[in-house]
C-alpha positions in Angstrom: 142.3 -26.0 -115.0 140.3 -28.1 -112.4 137.8 -31.0 -113.1 134.2 -30.7 -111.7 132.4 -34.1 -111.4 128.5 -33.6 -110.8 127.6 -36.6 -108.7 124.2 -35.5 -107.0 121.1 -37.5 -106.9 119.7 -40.4 -104.6 119.3 -43.0 -107.4 116.5 -44.6 -105.2 114.7 -46.2 -107.9 117.7 -47.7 -109.4 119.6 -49.5 -106.7 119.4 -51.9 -104.0 120.4 -50.6 -100.3 123.9 -52.1 -100.6 124.8 -49.4 -103.1 124.7 -45.6 -101.7 124.7 -44.0 -105.4 124.8 -45.2 -108.8 128.2 -43.8 -109.1 129.3 -46.6 -106.9 128.3 -49.4 -109.1 131.2 -51.6 -110.2 132.8 -51.6 -113.9 135.6 -53.8 -114.2 137.8 -53.6 -111.1 136.7 -50.1 -109.7 133.4 -48.1 -109.2 132.4 -45.7 -111.6 133.1 -42.7 -109.5 136.7 -44.1 -108.9 137.3 -44.8 -112.4 136.5 -41.2 -113.2 138.6 -39.7 -110.5 141.6 -41.8 -111.3 141.4 -40.8 -115.1 140.7 -37.2 -114.1 144.0 -37.2 -112.0 146.1 -37.8 -115.0 144.9 -34.6 -116.6 144.0 -32.3 -113.7 145.5 -31.2 -110.5 142.4 -30.4 -108.6 139.1 -32.2 -108.6 135.7 -31.1 -107.2 132.9 -33.6 -106.5 129.6 -31.9 -106.2 127.6 -34.7 -104.4 124.6 -33.3 -102.7 124.0 -34.7 -99.3 125.3 -38.2 -99.9 127.9 -39.0 -97.2 129.3 -41.8 -99.3 131.1 -39.3 -101.4 132.7 -37.9 -98.5 134.4 -41.3 -97.7 136.4 -41.2 -101.0 138.3 -38.5 -99.5 140.0 -41.5 -97.4 141.3 -42.8 -100.8 141.6 -39.4 -102.5 142.7 -37.2 -99.8 143.0 -34.0 -102.0 139.6 -34.1 -103.8 137.2 -31.3 -102.7 133.6 -32.8 -102.0 130.9 -30.1 -101.9 127.0 -29.8 -101.8 124.9 -28.1 -104.0 124.8 -24.2 -103.3 121.2 -24.4 -104.5 119.7 -27.8 -103.7 117.1 -29.3 -105.8 118.2 -27.6 -109.0 119.8 -30.6 -110.9 122.8 -30.3 -112.9 122.8 -26.6 -113.5 123.1 -26.0 -109.8 125.9 -28.6 -109.7 127.8 -26.9 -112.4 127.2 -23.4 -110.7 128.3 -24.9 -107.3 131.7 -26.3 -108.8 132.3 -22.9 -110.6 131.8 -21.0 -107.4 134.1 -23.2 -105.3 136.8 -23.9 -107.9 140.0 -21.7 -107.9 140.5 -22.2 -111.5 138.9 -19.8 -114.2 138.4 -22.6 -116.7 136.9 -26.1 -115.4 136.0 -29.3 -117.2 132.8 -30.4 -116.1 131.4 -34.2 -116.4 128.6 -36.1 -115.1 129.4 -39.0 -112.8 127.5 -41.5 -115.2 130.2 -41.4 -118.1 132.5 -44.3 -117.1 134.5 -44.4 -120.4 136.3 -41.2 -120.3 138.7 -40.3 -123.0 141.7 -38.2 -121.6 143.1 -37.4 -125.1 139.6 -35.8 -126.0 139.6 -33.9 -123.0 143.2 -32.6 -123.4 141.9 -31.6 -126.9 139.0 -29.6 -125.3 141.4 -27.9 -123.0 143.5 -26.8 -125.7 140.5 -25.3 -127.8 138.8 -23.6 -124.8 141.1 -20.8 -124.7 139.1 -17.4 -124.7 135.8 -19.3 -124.7 133.1 -19.2 -121.9 132.0 -23.0 -122.9 133.8 -25.4 -124.8 131.2 -28.2 -125.7 131.0 -31.1 -128.0 128.1 -31.6 -130.3 127.1 -35.2 -130.7 124.3 -36.3 -132.9 123.4 -32.5 -133.3 123.1 -31.9 -129.7 125.3 -30.1 -127.2 126.8 -32.4 -124.4 126.9 -29.9 -121.7 127.7 -32.6 -119.1 130.9 -33.2 -120.9 132.4 -29.6 -121.5 134.5 -26.7 -120.3 133.0 -23.9 -118.5 134.7 -20.7 -117.4 133.7 -18.7 -114.3 132.2 -16.0 -116.7 129.3 -18.3 -116.7 128.3 -17.8 -113.1 126.1 -14.8 -113.6 124.2 -16.2 -116.6 123.6 -19.5 -114.6 122.6 -17.3 -111.4 119.9 -15.6 -113.7 118.7 -18.8 -115.2 118.4 -20.7 -111.8 116.5 -17.7 -110.3 114.0 -18.0 -113.2 113.7 -21.8 -112.3 114.9 -22.8 -115.9 117.2 -25.8 -115.2 118.1 -26.6 -118.8 121.7 -26.5 -118.9 122.3 -25.3 -122.6 119.8 -22.5 -122.3 122.3 -19.7 -121.2 124.7 -21.0 -124.2 123.4 -18.2 -126.3 124.5 -15.5 -124.1 128.2 -16.5 -123.7 131.0 -16.8 -126.0 130.6 -20.5 -127.1 133.2 -22.8 -128.8 131.5 -25.9 -130.3 133.6 -29.2 -131.1 131.6 -31.0 -134.0 131.3 -34.8 -133.7 133.6 -35.6 -136.5 136.4 -34.0 -134.6 135.4 -35.8 -131.5 135.6 -39.2 -133.4 139.3 -38.6 -134.2 139.8 -39.2 -130.5 137.0 -41.4 -129.6 135.7 -43.1 -133.0 133.0 -45.0 -131.1 131.9 -42.1 -128.9 132.5 -44.4 -125.8 133.2 -41.3 -123.6 129.3 -40.2 -124.0 127.9 -43.4 -122.9 125.7 -42.9 -119.9 124.6 -45.2 -117.0 121.4 -44.0 -115.7 119.3 -47.0 -116.1 119.5 -50.8 -115.6 120.0 -51.6 -119.3 122.5 -49.1 -119.7 124.3 -50.6 -116.9 124.1 -53.7 -118.6 125.6 -52.3 -121.8 128.4 -50.5 -120.0 129.5 -54.0 -118.5 129.3 -55.6 -121.9 131.5 -52.8 -123.5 133.8 -53.3 -120.5 134.2 -56.8 -121.1 135.4 -56.1 -124.7 137.4 -52.9 -124.0 138.9 -53.5 -120.6 138.7 -57.5 -119.8 136.2 -59.9 -118.9 133.6 -58.9 -116.4 131.0 -61.4 -117.3 131.2 -63.2 -114.1 130.8 -60.1 -111.9 127.9 -60.0 -109.6 125.7 -57.0 -110.6 125.0 -55.4 -107.0 122.3 -53.2 -108.4 119.8 -56.1 -108.7 
């Protein structure tokens, strides 16, 4: 099984010119994207980063030489096109998909999802009653359904779930591995970044004196 990291978007309203993408914000002693890639390498053999046209991600290959950095096959179609692009290029039938902005990855939870995914087209956690389609396992069987949805300009990731063999993982099961649901915290806004720094200071050490390069 491979991993696909969705890292598209230009982040122009969030960042200063010193940071090329929100994924390069610092949490602890690493950027978010570096933390995600490092964690994924403990679980997966190969990692695809779907990064749009942002050249900064290609420079990651100088550190992680065997990651694959690709652009969207259908630009401007948001996360659904990113999933599609990763599935097309990946050489694995099953692929764990995660958004770049989830810095507190839980590898034991991911391993559980992997074990639960056999025979299903999508294996997805249900958090607070909602599918988290950007922290889920997808098979290549999804490709034609995603293609059809993209052709209709329907970009909602979960809308094709009714047409495939779906495995849901309830929140109570997720909490056995991740009691505080830290793996599902997103960093999309400045206040969310501040919260992530506060969580990191409690979980991984003191970050209170770090400079917030986004401001």
